[in-house]
N, C-alpha and C positions, 0 to 999 in steps of 0.2 A: 504493501500500500504505500505508493509514493504520496509526498505532500508538498504543496507549495506554501510558503511562508507566510504570503498575503492571505491565504485561506484559514491560517491558525489564529486563535484566541487564547494566547498562553494565560494560564490561571494556576497557580502554583498552591499546593496544600502542604501542611505541616506534618511533623511527626506525630503529634498529639492527633491529629486527624486521622492519619492513617491507622494509629492505634485503636480509635474507636470506630473508624469505619469498618475494619477486619477485624475487630475483636482480638487484637494481637497481645497476648501475654508477654511478660517480660523474657520467658525462657524461649518463645517464638520469636521475639524481634531479635535473640541472639543466634538464630539459626540462619541458614543459606537463603536469602530473599531475593527473589526477583520482581522489581516494580515495573508495570506495564503500562505505557502511556502517561508518565510521571510528568512530562513537560517540564515546566519550571518549578516543581515542588521542592521544598527544601527538605523532605524526607531523608533523601541519600546524605546530604550535607549534614544534617544533625545526626544521623546514625553514625556517620564518620567520625564525629566529634566525640560520640560515646565509645569509640572503638570498635564499632561493627561497620561491615561492609555489605553494601546494597548494590546491586546491579539494576540500573535503571535503564529502559529502552524505550525511545520514542524517536519518530524521523525528524523532529525538530533539532536534535542533536548533529545533525549534518550541517548546521548553520553555525556562524561565528557567536560568541558572546555579544558582540556589537549588534549584530542583526537581530537576534532575539532580545535583546533590551529594548532595541528601537521598535521592534513590533509590540511589546509590552507597553511602551509608552504611546503608541498609536490606537491602542484597543481598550486600554484600562478605563478612560471617560465613558465609552460606550456601554462597556459591561456594568458599570455602576449605574449609568443612567437607567439601562434595561432593568436592574434590580428595584431601583427606585419606581419604575413605572408599575409593577406588579408585586408590592411588598408582601400581600397576602399569600402569594404562593410559596413563601419561605417560612422557616421557624427562626425566631429569633431569640435563640437560647444561647448557644456557642458564640454567635455574634449578637451585639446588642442592636445594632442598626447598619444600614448601607455603609455609612462612614467609617464605622468601627471594621465592618467587612475588607474595605477597601484600604484601609491603614494595614492590617493584617496580612492581607495578600500581598501588597508592595513590599512589607517587609520579609515575608517569606521568600519572595521571588529574588529580592536583592541578595539573600543568602545562597540562593541556588546560583545567580551570576558570579557571586564572590568564588565559588566552589568549582564552576563549570570546566574551566580550561584544565585545572590540574587533575578534577574527576574524570575528564575525557581522555586524558594522557594515562590515567591509571586503569582505563578500562571499566569505570562506574558507571559512564554515560555513553550508551552505545546508539547510534543512528537506524535503529532496527525496527521493523514493524510487522505486526501480525498480517498475514496468518503462517508465516514461515520464519522461524528462528534458526540460529546456528550454534545451538548449545548441545550438550551431550544429552542423551537420556538420563533422566533422575539428576540434573546437576543441582537443582535446586530443592529445598524442603517447601518453600511456600512460592506461588506464584500469585501476587495481589495485582488486581487490574481496576483502577481507578477512574471512574468517568470516561469510559471509551465504549467497552460492550455494553449492550442493553440501552444506554443513554442515548447513542446515535442510532437508534433502531431504524429510523426513516432512510438514513443515509447507508447503513451497513447491512446487507441481507443477511437471511437466516443462513444462508451456506457460508457465509464469511464468518459468522458467530460459530457455527459448528466447526469449521476448520481451525479458527482461532483457539477453541476450548480444548480441541482435541491436540493441538500443538503445546498449549500449556499443560495439559496433562502428560505430555511425553517428556516435558523437561522439569516437572515438579512432581512431588508427590501429593500435593494438595493446592487448588485453585479456589481463590475467593474473589468475588466480583461485585463491586458496589458501585453505583445503587442499583436498584432494579426498576428505576423508573425510565421512562424516555424524556426527551426534553420538554414535552408538553405534561409533565408530572403526573403520568398516567403509566401504569405497570406495564413494560415492554410486552408486546405480542410475541416475542421471541423466547419467553420465560419458559412457557409451558413445552414448546417443542424441544427446547434444548435438555429440559428435565426428563422427557421421555426417551430422548436419543441416548443420552449418557447412562440412564438407568438401564436401558436395553444393552448397553455395552458392558454393564456389570459394576459401573461406578456407583457410590452412594453419593447422592444429592440433596441437599437440604438447604431450606431457605431459613435462615437464622436471623433473629432481631439483633440490632445493634444499638450502641448508645448513642450514635452520632446521627442527627438529622437536621438537615439544611432545607433541601427540597421538602416540601410538606409532604408527608407520607413516605419519604425515602429513609426508612429507619430498618432495612433489611439487607442482608447480602447472600449470594448464593455461594455454597461451599461443596465442592466436586473433589471426590477422594477414591482414590483405587482401593480395591478389597484385596490388596496383598500385604 
């Protein structure tokens, strides 16, 4: 899945958000984690500061720090304006208001930008994209996919979702996907077919409540585990 930077709206989330979105315990955070579609999240950078290593993949990592930073600057006001237009679509708990959201996001994205060049040189930021990855079988304990699969259900087909989840199951022993809502704040139409397909392949597929909710109703993740 190739990407043009002018089609991307960079929006970075924090370690604490990842912990809540994917219900990651301290023990799980210390394991081998693949972050999928991380974009300018500070998750990788914060984990590195704690002595842990996360591998993040996103096609925007093919661009330079300066290009990504410029794109953040060009899209930031538009995103905040859109949030302000429909405040009732969101739960103001983790964030108190759109201004708080904006300040928090900018802080986290700046953390990413400070870490990006070193992290890319260290192989922590790879410009790869689903549905084909170049990792070994079982290379990771967890693959966590944030705000990509299911969220873009209108843009990404069921076949793309199926192939992508198969690939994530190949490279990790457990896959966690959040949120389960599409951009219209409705449950993705791909949820049920994906559940049926992977259960039919012998995987355990659960819908698990999480403590994080920003999109109203977006308080659950999909957890997919092999039975080996």
